[in-house]
All heavy atoms as TSV, in Angstrom:
chain	resi	resn	atom	element	x	y	z
A	1	MET	N	N	115.475	188.151	133.604
A	1	MET	CA	C	116.047	189.270	132.876
A	1	MET	C	C	115.794	189.051	131.385
A	1	MET	O	O	116.236	188.050	130.823
A	1	MET	CB	C	117.535	189.311	133.165
A	1	MET	CG	C	118.281	190.318	132.411
A	1	MET	SD	S	119.889	190.291	133.168
A	1	MET	CE	C	120.904	190.962	132.047
A	2	ILE	N	N	115.073	189.931	130.781
A	2	ILE	CA	C	114.763	189.827	129.358
A	2	ILE	C	C	115.286	191.073	128.660
A	2	ILE	O	O	115.026	192.188	129.091
A	2	ILE	CB	C	113.245	189.701	129.131
A	2	ILE	CG1	C	112.729	188.432	129.800
A	2	ILE	CG2	C	112.921	189.699	127.654
A	2	ILE	CD1	C	111.245	188.274	129.715
A	3	THR	N	N	116.042	190.859	127.593
A	3	THR	CA	C	116.573	191.996	126.846
A	3	THR	C	C	116.500	191.713	125.355
A	3	THR	O	O	116.259	190.582	124.936
A	3	THR	CB	C	118.043	192.289	127.204
A	3	THR	OG1	O	118.857	191.232	126.678
A	3	THR	CG2	C	118.250	192.393	128.695
A	4	THR	N	N	116.739	192.734	124.557
A	4	THR	CA	C	116.817	192.569	123.107
A	4	THR	C	C	118.261	192.441	122.652
A	4	THR	O	O	118.527	192.362	121.458
A	4	THR	CB	C	116.166	193.776	122.405
A	4	THR	OG1	O	116.815	194.959	122.841
A	4	THR	CG2	C	114.680	193.853	122.712
A	5	ASN	N	N	119.207	192.387	123.591
A	5	ASN	CA	C	120.622	192.306	123.220
A	5	ASN	C	C	120.939	191.049	122.418
A	5	ASN	O	O	121.720	191.102	121.468
A	5	ASN	CB	C	121.515	192.377	124.461
A	5	ASN	CG	C	121.482	193.748	125.103
A	5	ASN	OD1	O	121.187	194.739	124.451
A	5	ASN	ND2	N	121.767	193.798	126.382
A	6	ALA	N	N	120.368	189.908	122.791
A	6	ALA	CA	C	120.631	188.671	122.053
A	6	ALA	C	C	120.145	188.796	120.611
A	6	ALA	O	O	120.837	188.372	119.678
A	6	ALA	CB	C	119.963	187.492	122.738
A	7	ALA	N	N	118.972	189.366	120.405
A	7	ALA	CA	C	118.453	189.559	119.053
A	7	ALA	C	C	119.369	190.481	118.257
A	7	ALA	O	O	119.646	190.227	117.079
A	7	ALA	CB	C	117.041	190.126	119.105
A	8	ARG	N	N	119.840	191.523	118.894
A	8	ARG	CA	C	120.755	192.456	118.219
A	8	ARG	C	C	122.050	191.747	117.824
A	8	ARG	O	O	122.543	191.890	116.704
A	8	ARG	CB	C	121.054	193.646	119.126
A	8	ARG	CG	C	121.928	194.711	118.465
A	8	ARG	CD	C	122.126	195.922	119.372
A	8	ARG	NE	N	122.454	195.603	120.749
A	8	ARG	CZ	C	123.691	195.304	121.182
A	8	ARG	NH1	N	124.692	195.274	120.340
A	8	ARG	NH2	N	123.907	195.041	122.450
A	9	LEU	N	N	122.602	190.935	118.723
A	9	LEU	CA	C	123.833	190.207	118.431
A	9	LEU	C	C	123.647	189.197	117.300
A	9	LEU	O	O	124.576	188.923	116.548
A	9	LEU	CB	C	124.335	189.489	119.684
A	9	LEU	CG	C	124.893	190.391	120.779
A	9	LEU	CD1	C	125.174	189.585	122.040
A	9	LEU	CD2	C	126.163	191.079	120.300
A	10	LEU	N	N	122.447	188.637	117.179
A	10	LEU	CA	C	122.155	187.691	116.104
A	10	LEU	C	C	121.786	188.381	114.792
A	10	LEU	O	O	121.564	187.733	113.783
A	10	LEU	CB	C	121.010	186.759	116.522
A	10	LEU	CG	C	121.358	185.777	117.627
A	10	LEU	CD1	C	120.106	185.062	118.114
A	10	LEU	CD2	C	122.375	184.761	117.136
A	11	GLY	N	N	121.690	189.699	114.817
A	11	GLY	CA	C	121.362	190.445	113.614
A	11	GLY	C	C	119.893	190.401	113.240
A	11	GLY	O	O	119.539	190.648	112.092
A	12	LEU	N	N	119.020	190.075	114.201
A	12	LEU	CA	C	117.590	190.044	113.922
A	12	LEU	C	C	117.056	191.472	113.858
A	12	LEU	O	O	117.275	192.261	114.769
A	12	LEU	CB	C	116.846	189.263	114.999
A	12	LEU	CG	C	117.258	187.805	115.174
A	12	LEU	CD1	C	116.513	187.186	116.343
A	12	LEU	CD2	C	117.007	187.016	113.901
A	13	GLN	N	N	116.368	191.777	112.800
A	13	GLN	CA	C	115.825	193.121	112.643
A	13	GLN	C	C	114.359	193.144	113.036
A	13	GLN	O	O	113.672	192.129	112.999
A	13	GLN	CB	C	115.989	193.576	111.196
A	13	GLN	CG	C	117.445	193.679	110.802
A	13	GLN	CD	C	117.606	194.236	109.402
A	13	GLN	OE1	O	116.665	194.739	108.810
A	13	GLN	NE2	N	118.813	194.130	108.883
A	14	HIS	N	N	113.888	194.299	113.408
A	14	HIS	CA	C	112.487	194.506	113.805
A	14	HIS	C	C	112.099	193.585	114.961
A	14	HIS	O	O	111.014	193.018	114.974
A	14	HIS	CB	C	111.539	194.304	112.613
A	14	HIS	CG	C	111.935	195.095	111.410
A	14	HIS	ND1	N	111.917	196.459	111.391
A	14	HIS	CD2	C	112.384	194.700	110.199
A	14	HIS	CE1	C	112.336	196.884	110.221
A	14	HIS	NE2	N	112.625	195.831	109.474
A	15	TYR	N	N	112.985	193.414	115.901
A	15	TYR	CA	C	112.733	192.570	117.061
A	15	TYR	C	C	112.424	193.465	118.244
A	15	TYR	O	O	113.150	194.417	118.506
A	15	TYR	CB	C	113.952	191.705	117.374
A	15	TYR	CG	C	113.705	190.677	118.441
A	15	TYR	CD1	C	113.211	189.426	118.108
A	15	TYR	CD2	C	113.924	190.959	119.781
A	15	TYR	CE1	C	112.963	188.476	119.072
A	15	TYR	CE2	C	113.674	190.017	120.758
A	15	TYR	CZ	C	113.200	188.772	120.397
A	15	TYR	OH	O	112.955	187.837	121.354
A	16	ALA	N	N	111.345	193.179	118.946
A	16	ALA	CA	C	110.962	193.985	120.097
A	16	ALA	C	C	110.272	193.111	121.122
A	16	ALA	O	O	109.753	192.046	120.797
A	16	ALA	CB	C	110.028	195.115	119.671
A	17	LEU	N	N	110.273	193.559	122.348
A	17	LEU	CA	C	109.554	192.875	123.415
A	17	LEU	C	C	108.193	193.534	123.550
A	17	LEU	O	O	108.036	194.540	124.214
A	17	LEU	CB	C	110.336	192.962	124.729
A	17	LEU	CG	C	111.711	192.314	124.703
A	17	LEU	CD1	C	112.462	192.622	125.985
A	17	LEU	CD2	C	111.590	190.827	124.496
A	18	ASP	N	N	107.207	192.986	122.858
A	18	ASP	CA	C	105.867	193.560	122.821
A	18	ASP	C	C	104.815	192.489	123.035
A	18	ASP	O	O	105.031	191.314	122.716
A	18	ASP	CB	C	105.593	194.216	121.459
A	18	ASP	CG	C	106.415	195.471	121.235
A	18	ASP	OD1	O	106.645	196.205	122.208
A	18	ASP	OD2	O	106.818	195.710	120.080
A	19	VAL	N	N	103.651	192.906	123.511
A	19	VAL	CA	C	102.502	192.012	123.586
A	19	VAL	C	C	102.168	191.571	122.169
A	19	VAL	O	O	102.111	192.383	121.251
A	19	VAL	CB	C	101.292	192.719	124.237
A	19	VAL	CG1	C	100.065	191.839	124.165
A	19	VAL	CG2	C	101.612	193.091	125.669
A	20	GLY	N	N	102.001	190.270	121.975
A	20	GLY	CA	C	101.706	189.737	120.647
A	20	GLY	C	C	102.944	189.486	119.816
A	20	GLY	O	O	102.851	189.095	118.666
A	21	GLY	N	N	104.136	189.707	120.410
A	21	GLY	CA	C	105.393	189.477	119.702
A	21	GLY	C	C	105.677	187.992	119.542
A	21	GLY	O	O	104.887	187.135	119.951
A	22	PRO	N	N	106.819	187.634	118.948
A	22	PRO	CA	C	107.113	186.241	118.630
A	22	PRO	C	C	107.377	185.338	119.833
A	22	PRO	O	O	107.309	184.129	119.711
A	22	PRO	CB	C	108.363	186.326	117.756
A	22	PRO	CG	C	108.989	187.623	118.107
A	22	PRO	CD	C	107.854	188.536	118.478
A	23	ALA	N	N	107.670	185.864	120.993
A	23	ALA	CA	C	107.885	185.090	122.220
A	23	ALA	C	C	108.875	183.954	122.014
A	23	ALA	O	O	108.573	182.791	122.184
A	23	ALA	CB	C	106.570	184.562	122.776
A	24	THR	N	N	110.077	184.306	121.598
A	24	THR	CA	C	111.158	183.344	121.465
A	24	THR	C	C	112.109	183.590	122.615
A	24	THR	O	O	112.794	184.608	122.656
A	24	THR	CB	C	111.869	183.501	120.113
A	24	THR	OG1	O	110.917	183.271	119.071
A	24	THR	CG2	C	113.021	182.535	119.977
A	25	LEU	N	N	112.105	182.656	123.584
A	25	LEU	CA	C	112.944	182.847	124.760
A	25	LEU	C	C	113.259	181.526	125.437
A	25	LEU	O	O	112.612	180.516	125.187
A	25	LEU	CB	C	112.290	183.798	125.758
A	25	LEU	CG	C	110.934	183.382	126.318
A	25	LEU	CD1	C	111.087	182.966	127.763
A	25	LEU	CD2	C	109.980	184.542	126.201
A	26	VAL	N	N	114.296	181.555	126.274
A	26	VAL	CA	C	114.714	180.401	127.060
A	26	VAL	C	C	114.829	180.855	128.500
A	26	VAL	O	O	115.391	181.913	128.784
A	26	VAL	CB	C	116.073	179.857	126.561
A	26	VAL	CG1	C	116.559	178.725	127.439
A	26	VAL	CG2	C	115.978	179.411	125.115
A	27	LEU	N	N	114.283	180.064	129.443
A	27	LEU	CA	C	114.347	180.396	130.864
A	27	LEU	C	C	115.404	179.542	131.558
A	27	LEU	O	O	115.460	178.334	131.347
A	27	LEU	CB	C	112.999	180.149	131.532
A	27	LEU	CG	C	111.832	180.990	131.040
A	27	LEU	CD1	C	110.567	180.598	131.782
A	27	LEU	CD2	C	112.108	182.455	131.205
A	28	PHE	N	N	116.230	180.195	132.369
A	28	PHE	CA	C	117.267	179.521	133.133
A	28	PHE	C	C	116.929	179.574	134.612
A	28	PHE	O	O	116.287	180.515	135.076
A	28	PHE	CB	C	118.624	180.204	132.918
A	28	PHE	CG	C	119.150	180.066	131.526
A	28	PHE	CD1	C	118.817	180.985	130.550
A	28	PHE	CD2	C	119.982	179.021	131.196
A	28	PHE	CE1	C	119.299	180.866	129.264
A	28	PHE	CE2	C	120.477	178.886	129.915
A	28	PHE	CZ	C	120.132	179.816	128.946
A	29	ASN	N	N	117.417	178.611	135.375
A	29	ASN	CA	C	117.244	178.600	136.818
A	29	ASN	C	C	118.383	179.418	137.421
A	29	ASN	O	O	119.419	178.876	137.811
A	29	ASN	CB	C	117.257	177.170	137.347
A	29	ASN	CG	C	116.969	177.102	138.821
A	29	ASN	OD1	O	116.597	178.088	139.440
A	29	ASN	ND2	N	117.142	175.936	139.394
A	30	ALA	N	N	118.204	180.744	137.455
A	30	ALA	CA	C	119.233	181.653	137.953
A	30	ALA	C	C	118.579	182.921	138.478
A	30	ALA	O	O	117.457	183.250	138.107
A	30	ALA	CB	C	120.211	181.999	136.841
A	31	VAL	N	N	119.294	183.631	139.331
A	31	VAL	CA	C	118.757	184.866	139.891
A	31	VAL	C	C	119.087	186.081	139.042
A	31	VAL	O	O	118.495	187.144	139.212
A	31	VAL	CB	C	119.245	185.079	141.348
A	31	VAL	CG1	C	118.721	183.981	142.251
A	31	VAL	CG2	C	120.751	185.155	141.422
A	32	SER	N	N	120.049	185.946	138.117
A	32	SER	CA	C	120.413	187.055	137.231
A	32	SER	C	C	121.103	186.496	135.994
A	32	SER	O	O	121.478	185.312	135.957
A	32	SER	CB	C	121.353	188.027	137.949
A	32	SER	OG	O	122.615	187.415	138.152
A	33	GLY	N	N	121.292	187.334	135.006
A	33	GLY	CA	C	122.015	186.915	133.813
A	33	GLY	C	C	123.447	186.515	134.137
A	33	GLY	O	O	123.956	185.509	133.639
A	34	ALA	N	N	124.098	187.302	134.996
A	34	ALA	CA	C	125.476	186.985	135.398
A	34	ALA	C	C	125.525	185.660	136.146
A	34	ALA	O	O	126.442	184.860	135.957
A	34	ALA	CB	C	126.031	188.111	136.257
A	35	ASP	N	N	124.532	185.400	136.989
A	35	ASP	CA	C	124.474	184.144	137.738
A	35	ASP	C	C	124.294	182.962	136.782
A	35	ASP	O	O	124.912	181.909	136.965
A	35	ASP	CB	C	123.330	184.199	138.746
A	35	ASP	CG	C	123.222	182.951	139.596
A	35	ASP	OD1	O	124.248	182.553	140.192
A	35	ASP	OD2	O	122.131	182.374	139.666
A	36	ALA	N	N	123.477	183.127	135.768
A	36	ALA	CA	C	123.242	182.052	134.799
A	36	ALA	C	C	124.539	181.658	134.099
A	36	ALA	O	O	124.809	180.478	133.878
A	36	ALA	CB	C	122.195	182.486	133.776
A	37	VAL	N	N	125.358	182.650	133.764
A	37	VAL	CA	C	126.624	182.384	133.077
A	37	VAL	C	C	127.671	181.843	134.047
A	37	VAL	O	O	128.353	180.857	133.765
A	37	VAL	CB	C	127.146	183.657	132.378
A	37	VAL	CG1	C	128.527	183.444	131.804
A	37	VAL	CG2	C	126.167	184.099	131.304
A	38	ALA	N	N	127.781	182.456	135.207
A	38	ALA	CA	C	128.812	182.067	136.173
A	38	ALA	C	C	128.615	180.648	136.692
A	38	ALA	O	O	129.579	179.908	136.878
A	38	ALA	CB	C	128.835	183.055	137.338
A	39	ARG	N	N	127.368	180.254	136.929
A	39	ARG	CA	C	127.088	178.933	137.491
A	39	ARG	C	C	126.727	177.899	136.434
A	39	ARG	O	O	126.467	176.752	136.754
A	39	ARG	CB	C	125.937	179.006	138.498
A	39	ARG	CG	C	126.250	179.762	139.748
A	39	ARG	CD	C	125.181	179.616	140.824
A	39	ARG	NE	N	123.821	179.789	140.347
A	39	ARG	CZ	C	122.880	178.840	140.400
A	39	ARG	NH1	N	123.128	177.666	140.883
A	39	ARG	NH2	N	121.664	179.094	139.959
A	40	LEU	N	N	126.701	178.279	135.154
A	40	LEU	CA	C	126.217	177.388	134.099
A	40	LEU	C	C	124.868	176.807	134.500
A	40	LEU	O	O	124.650	175.605	134.551
A	40	LEU	CB	C	127.229	176.266	133.814
A	40	LEU	CG	C	128.590	176.724	133.322
A	40	LEU	CD1	C	129.535	175.544	133.213
A	40	LEU	CD2	C	128.481	177.436	131.997
A	41	SER	N	N	123.953	177.692	134.814
A	41	SER	CA	C	122.627	177.332	135.318
A	41	SER	C	C	121.870	176.451	134.328
A	41	SER	O	O	121.953	176.649	133.120
A	41	SER	CB	C	121.811	178.584	135.593
A	41	SER	OG	O	122.435	179.341	136.589
A	42	PRO	N	N	121.096	175.498	134.825
A	42	PRO	CA	C	120.332	174.625	133.927
A	42	PRO	C	C	119.182	175.368	133.253
A	42	PRO	O	O	118.590	176.274	133.827
A	42	PRO	CB	C	119.801	173.537	134.857
A	42	PRO	CG	C	119.818	174.139	136.215
A	42	PRO	CD	C	120.937	175.132	136.234
A	43	VAL	N	N	118.903	174.951	132.043
A	43	VAL	CA	C	117.769	175.489	131.297
A	43	VAL	C	C	116.500	174.848	131.838
A	43	VAL	O	O	116.468	173.650	132.108
A	43	VAL	CB	C	117.923	175.183	129.797
A	43	VAL	CG1	C	116.701	175.619	129.022
A	43	VAL	CG2	C	119.171	175.847	129.249
A	44	VAL	N	N	115.444	175.640	132.027
A	44	VAL	CA	C	114.186	175.132	132.561
A	44	VAL	C	C	113.189	174.860	131.439
A	44	VAL	O	O	112.600	173.790	131.363
A	44	VAL	CB	C	113.591	176.125	133.588
A	44	VAL	CG1	C	112.242	175.653	134.079
A	44	VAL	CG2	C	114.558	176.326	134.738
A	45	THR	N	N	112.990	175.823	130.548
A	45	THR	CA	C	112.016	175.682	129.461
A	45	THR	C	C	112.321	176.693	128.362
A	45	THR	O	O	113.096	177.622	128.565
A	45	THR	CB	C	110.571	175.860	129.981
A	45	THR	OG1	O	109.656	175.526	128.934
A	45	THR	CG2	C	110.298	177.264	130.459
A	46	GLY	N	N	111.705	176.514	127.202
A	46	GLY	CA	C	111.930	177.452	126.109
A	46	GLY	C	C	110.742	177.544	125.175
A	46	GLY	O	O	109.925	176.620	125.086
A	47	TRP	N	N	110.621	178.675	124.506
A	47	TRP	CA	C	109.564	178.947	123.534
A	47	TRP	C	C	110.184	179.422	122.233
A	47	TRP	O	O	111.180	180.143	122.236
A	47	TRP	CB	C	108.628	180.048	124.016
A	47	TRP	CG	C	107.658	179.628	125.048
A	47	TRP	CD1	C	106.381	179.196	124.848
A	47	TRP	CD2	C	107.861	179.606	126.464
A	47	TRP	NE1	N	105.787	178.907	126.051
A	47	TRP	CE2	C	106.674	179.154	127.057
A	47	TRP	CE3	C	108.933	179.918	127.284
A	47	TRP	CZ2	C	106.528	179.014	128.420
A	47	TRP	CZ3	C	108.802	179.771	128.642
A	47	TRP	CH2	C	107.608	179.328	129.203
A	48	LYS	N	N	109.595	179.042	121.116
A	48	LYS	CA	C	109.989	179.514	119.802
A	48	LYS	C	C	108.748	179.995	119.092
A	48	LYS	O	O	107.791	179.227	118.893
A	48	LYS	CB	C	110.660	178.375	119.011
A	48	LYS	CG	C	111.061	178.733	117.605
A	48	LYS	CD	C	112.230	179.663	117.603
A	48	LYS	CE	C	112.695	179.896	116.175
A	48	LYS	NZ	N	113.684	180.904	116.067
A	49	ASN	N	N	108.732	181.264	118.734
A	49	ASN	CA	C	107.584	181.878	118.051
A	49	ASN	C	C	106.265	181.625	118.777
A	49	ASN	O	O	105.247	181.311	118.174
A	49	ASN	CB	C	107.499	181.401	116.599
A	49	ASN	CG	C	108.656	181.895	115.779
A	49	ASN	OD1	O	109.141	183.001	115.979
A	49	ASN	ND2	N	109.125	181.070	114.870
A	50	GLY	N	N	106.297	181.752	120.102
A	50	GLY	CA	C	105.084	181.649	120.897
A	50	GLY	C	C	104.659	180.246	121.266
A	50	GLY	O	O	103.659	180.071	121.948
A	51	ARG	N	N	105.398	179.227	120.839
A	51	ARG	CA	C	105.048	177.834	121.165
A	51	ARG	C	C	106.134	177.243	122.050
A	51	ARG	O	O	107.316	177.327	121.728
A	51	ARG	CB	C	104.920	177.006	119.896
A	51	ARG	CG	C	103.795	177.507	118.996
A	51	ARG	CD	C	103.619	176.635	117.808
A	51	ARG	NE	N	103.085	175.355	118.293
A	51	ARG	CZ	C	102.817	174.341	117.507
A	51	ARG	NH1	N	103.028	174.429	116.220
A	51	ARG	NH2	N	102.334	173.227	118.009
A	52	GLN	N	N	105.704	176.635	123.147
A	52	GLN	CA	C	106.678	176.009	124.037
A	52	GLN	C	C	107.282	174.810	123.307
A	52	GLN	O	O	106.571	173.936	122.821
A	52	GLN	CB	C	106.025	175.568	125.343
A	52	GLN	CG	C	107.035	175.121	126.365
A	52	GLN	CD	C	106.412	174.833	127.719
A	52	GLN	OE1	O	105.213	174.633	127.832
A	52	GLN	NE2	N	107.236	174.828	128.740
A	53	THR	N	N	108.618	174.776	123.210
A	53	THR	CA	C	109.291	173.734	122.443
A	53	THR	C	C	109.949	172.680	123.317
A	53	THR	O	O	110.210	171.575	122.839
A	53	THR	CB	C	110.337	174.344	121.507
A	53	THR	OG1	O	111.236	175.138	122.269
A	53	THR	CG2	C	109.674	175.202	120.443
A	54	PHE	N	N	110.263	173.008	124.559
A	54	PHE	CA	C	110.808	171.997	125.448
A	54	PHE	C	C	110.577	172.377	126.895
A	54	PHE	O	O	110.346	173.532	127.226
A	54	PHE	CB	C	112.303	171.757	125.190
A	54	PHE	CG	C	113.185	172.918	125.541
A	54	PHE	CD1	C	113.739	173.031	126.798
A	54	PHE	CD2	C	113.468	173.901	124.612
A	54	PHE	CE1	C	114.553	174.111	127.136
A	54	PHE	CE2	C	114.280	174.962	124.924
A	54	PHE	CZ	C	114.829	175.069	126.194
A	55	LEU	N	N	110.638	171.367	127.752
A	55	LEU	CA	C	110.479	171.539	129.190
A	55	LEU	C	C	111.415	170.557	129.874
A	55	LEU	O	O	111.397	169.365	129.557
A	55	LEU	CB	C	109.039	171.261	129.620
A	55	LEU	CG	C	108.760	171.213	131.112
A	55	LEU	CD1	C	109.015	172.573	131.749
A	55	LEU	CD2	C	107.335	170.765	131.372
A	56	ARG	N	N	112.237	171.057	130.745
A	56	ARG	CA	C	113.141	170.205	131.502
A	56	ARG	C	C	112.658	170.203	132.943
A	56	ARG	O	O	112.918	171.137	133.701
A	56	ARG	CB	C	114.564	170.745	131.423
A	56	ARG	CG	C	115.546	169.884	132.145
A	56	ARG	CD	C	116.934	170.431	131.965
A	56	ARG	NE	N	117.876	169.558	132.630
A	56	ARG	CZ	C	119.017	169.967	133.125
A	56	ARG	NH1	N	119.361	171.223	133.024
A	56	ARG	NH2	N	119.817	169.129	133.707
A	57	PRO	N	N	111.941	169.146	133.336
A	57	PRO	CA	C	111.403	169.122	134.697
A	57	PRO	C	C	112.514	169.088	135.740
A	57	PRO	O	O	113.627	168.635	135.464
A	57	PRO	CB	C	110.577	167.849	134.752
A	57	PRO	CG	C	110.740	167.164	133.462
A	57	PRO	CD	C	111.615	167.963	132.584
A	58	ALA	N	N	112.203	169.547	136.915
A	58	ALA	CA	C	113.166	169.541	138.013
A	58	ALA	C	C	113.512	168.106	138.380
A	58	ALA	O	O	112.685	167.195	138.274
A	58	ALA	CB	C	112.580	170.262	139.223
A	59	SER	N	N	114.732	167.896	138.815
A	59	SER	CA	C	115.165	166.572	139.257
A	59	SER	C	C	114.425	166.185	140.527
A	59	SER	O	O	114.040	167.037	141.313
A	59	SER	CB	C	116.663	166.579	139.542
A	59	SER	OG	O	117.372	166.911	138.392
A	60	ARG	N	N	114.233	164.888	140.712
A	60	ARG	CA	C	113.615	164.429	141.944
A	60	ARG	C	C	114.285	163.133	142.376
A	60	ARG	O	O	114.655	162.313	141.538
A	60	ARG	CB	C	112.114	164.234	141.797
A	60	ARG	CG	C	111.719	163.198	140.813
A	60	ARG	CD	C	110.203	163.153	140.631
A	60	ARG	NE	N	109.892	162.031	139.775
A	60	ARG	CZ	C	109.160	161.007	140.139
A	60	ARG	NH1	N	108.616	160.970	141.329
A	60	ARG	NH2	N	108.945	160.008	139.316
A	61	LEU	N	N	114.460	162.969	143.656
A	61	LEU	CA	C	115.060	161.767	144.207
A	61	LEU	C	C	114.029	160.654	144.266
A	61	LEU	O	O	112.867	160.891	144.591
A	61	LEU	CB	C	115.610	162.044	145.602
A	61	LEU	CG	C	116.788	163.009	145.654
A	61	LEU	CD1	C	117.177	163.260	147.107
A	61	LEU	CD2	C	117.962	162.474	144.867
A	62	LEU	N	N	114.468	159.448	143.977
A	62	LEU	CA	C	113.577	158.294	144.000
A	62	LEU	C	C	113.860	157.411	145.207
A	62	LEU	O	O	113.505	156.242	145.211
A	62	LEU	CB	C	113.748	157.483	142.706
A	62	LEU	CG	C	113.401	158.238	141.431
A	62	LEU	CD1	C	113.720	157.398	140.210
A	62	LEU	CD2	C	111.938	158.646	141.425
A	63	PHE	N	N	114.488	157.950	146.215
A	63	PHE	CA	C	114.830	157.195	147.406
A	63	PHE	C	C	113.580	156.567	148.006
A	63	PHE	O	O	112.586	157.230	148.247
A	63	PHE	CB	C	115.497	158.103	148.436
A	63	PHE	CG	C	115.883	157.398	149.700
A	63	PHE	CD1	C	116.989	156.581	149.739
A	63	PHE	CD2	C	115.118	157.523	150.837
A	63	PHE	CE1	C	117.344	155.924	150.892
A	63	PHE	CE2	C	115.452	156.872	152.007
A	63	PHE	CZ	C	116.578	156.058	152.026
A	64	GLY	N	N	113.633	155.252	148.220
A	64	GLY	CA	C	112.518	154.572	148.832
A	64	GLY	C	C	111.394	154.232	147.875
A	64	GLY	O	O	110.389	153.677	148.274
A	65	GLN	N	N	111.557	154.562	146.598
A	65	GLN	CA	C	110.524	154.262	145.618
A	65	GLN	C	C	111.082	153.258	144.613
A	65	GLN	O	O	112.287	153.179	144.382
A	65	GLN	CB	C	110.094	155.517	144.868
A	65	GLN	CG	C	109.467	156.562	145.752
A	65	GLN	CD	C	109.084	157.796	144.934
A	65	GLN	OE1	O	109.047	157.771	143.725
A	65	GLN	NE2	N	108.806	158.873	145.631
A	66	GLN	N	N	110.200	152.503	143.995
A	66	GLN	CA	C	110.604	151.558	142.980
A	66	GLN	C	C	110.972	152.340	141.716
A	66	GLN	O	O	110.279	153.268	141.312
A	66	GLN	CB	C	109.445	150.604	142.693
A	66	GLN	CG	C	109.842	149.416	141.863
A	66	GLN	CD	C	108.669	148.470	141.688
A	66	GLN	OE1	O	107.570	148.922	141.375
A	66	GLN	NE2	N	108.903	147.201	141.887
A	67	HIS	N	N	112.098	152.002	141.091
A	67	HIS	CA	C	112.508	152.683	139.875
A	67	HIS	C	C	113.253	151.710	138.964
A	67	HIS	O	O	113.641	150.629	139.382
A	67	HIS	CB	C	113.373	153.905	140.200
A	67	HIS	CG	C	114.638	153.570	140.931
A	67	HIS	ND1	N	114.670	153.369	142.295
A	67	HIS	CD2	C	115.892	153.381	140.494
A	67	HIS	CE1	C	115.890	153.084	142.667
A	67	HIS	NE2	N	116.666	153.078	141.592
A	68	GLN	N	N	113.458	152.096	137.704
A	68	GLN	CA	C	114.144	151.244	136.746
A	68	GLN	C	C	115.639	151.488	136.803
A	68	GLN	O	O	116.094	152.620	136.920
A	68	GLN	CB	C	113.645	151.515	135.335
A	68	GLN	CG	C	112.231	151.055	135.089
A	68	GLN	CD	C	111.803	151.285	133.657
A	68	GLN	OE1	O	112.451	152.011	132.917
A	68	GLN	NE2	N	110.716	150.651	133.266
A	69	ASN	N	N	116.422	150.386	136.671
A	69	ASN	CA	C	117.869	150.549	136.592
A	69	ASN	C	C	118.251	150.766	135.134
A	69	ASN	O	O	117.396	150.869	134.246
A	69	ASN	CB	C	118.591	149.358	137.227
A	69	ASN	CG	C	118.347	148.057	136.483
A	69	ASN	OD1	O	117.874	148.074	135.349
A	69	ASN	ND2	N	118.660	146.948	137.102
A	70	LEU	N	N	119.532	150.791	134.846
A	70	LEU	CA	C	119.986	151.068	133.476
A	70	LEU	C	C	119.577	149.980	132.483
A	70	LEU	O	O	119.499	150.234	131.292
A	70	LEU	CB	C	121.500	151.254	133.453
A	70	LEU	CG	C	122.018	152.478	134.216
A	70	LEU	CD1	C	123.530	152.506	134.220
A	70	LEU	CD2	C	121.461	153.750	133.615
A	71	ASP	N	N	119.332	148.756	132.956
A	71	ASP	CA	C	118.909	147.662	132.083
A	71	ASP	C	C	117.399	147.663	131.862
A	71	ASP	O	O	116.873	146.807	131.152
A	71	ASP	CB	C	119.317	146.306	132.670
A	71	ASP	CG	C	120.823	146.161	132.796
A	71	ASP	OD1	O	121.539	146.737	131.957
A	71	ASP	OD2	O	121.277	145.477	133.726
A	72	GLY	N	N	116.675	148.582	132.478
A	72	GLY	CA	C	115.228	148.657	132.335
A	72	GLY	C	C	114.473	147.773	133.307
A	72	GLY	O	O	113.261	147.676	133.250
A	73	ARG	N	N	115.203	147.093	134.206
A	73	ARG	CA	C	114.546	146.248	135.207
A	73	ARG	C	C	114.154	147.073	136.415
A	73	ARG	O	O	114.846	148.020	136.794
A	73	ARG	CB	C	115.487	145.119	135.639
A	73	ARG	CG	C	115.759	144.113	134.524
A	73	ARG	CD	C	116.703	143.026	134.976
A	73	ARG	NE	N	118.025	143.619	135.053
A	73	ARG	CZ	C	119.016	143.177	135.837
A	73	ARG	NH1	N	118.827	142.150	136.613
A	73	ARG	NH2	N	120.184	143.766	135.822
A	74	LEU	N	N	113.034	146.737	137.030
A	74	LEU	CA	C	112.587	147.427	138.230
A	74	LEU	C	C	113.424	146.991	139.416
A	74	LEU	O	O	113.750	145.828	139.583
A	74	LEU	CB	C	111.114	147.149	138.500
A	74	LEU	CG	C	110.134	147.757	137.516
A	74	LEU	CD1	C	108.722	147.333	137.865
A	74	LEU	CD2	C	110.245	149.264	137.502
A	75	GLU	N	N	113.765	147.928	140.248
A	75	GLU	CA	C	114.512	147.640	141.478
A	75	GLU	C	C	113.675	147.983	142.676
A	75	GLU	O	O	112.866	148.845	142.666
A	75	GLU	CB	C	115.807	148.452	141.511
A	75	GLU	CG	C	116.799	148.041	140.457
A	75	GLU	CD	C	118.080	148.848	140.567
A	75	GLU	OE1	O	118.087	149.945	141.169
A	75	GLU	OE2	O	119.082	148.369	140.041
């Protein structure tokens, strides 16, 4: 769900969803805006002015694989 409501609430002027626009957005792991708020859905990735600024990879279980403990030692 992409809207200009957030830009309006922040007082950003001349903001539009257009090809070639600034592409400032954050993606959540949710099926709707209401779901994102109700479940406090995790953030997946984000862009600022057309450049990806962060990526939060999906969690993965390390069961049966060698991994580091909190002290940095391999288990």
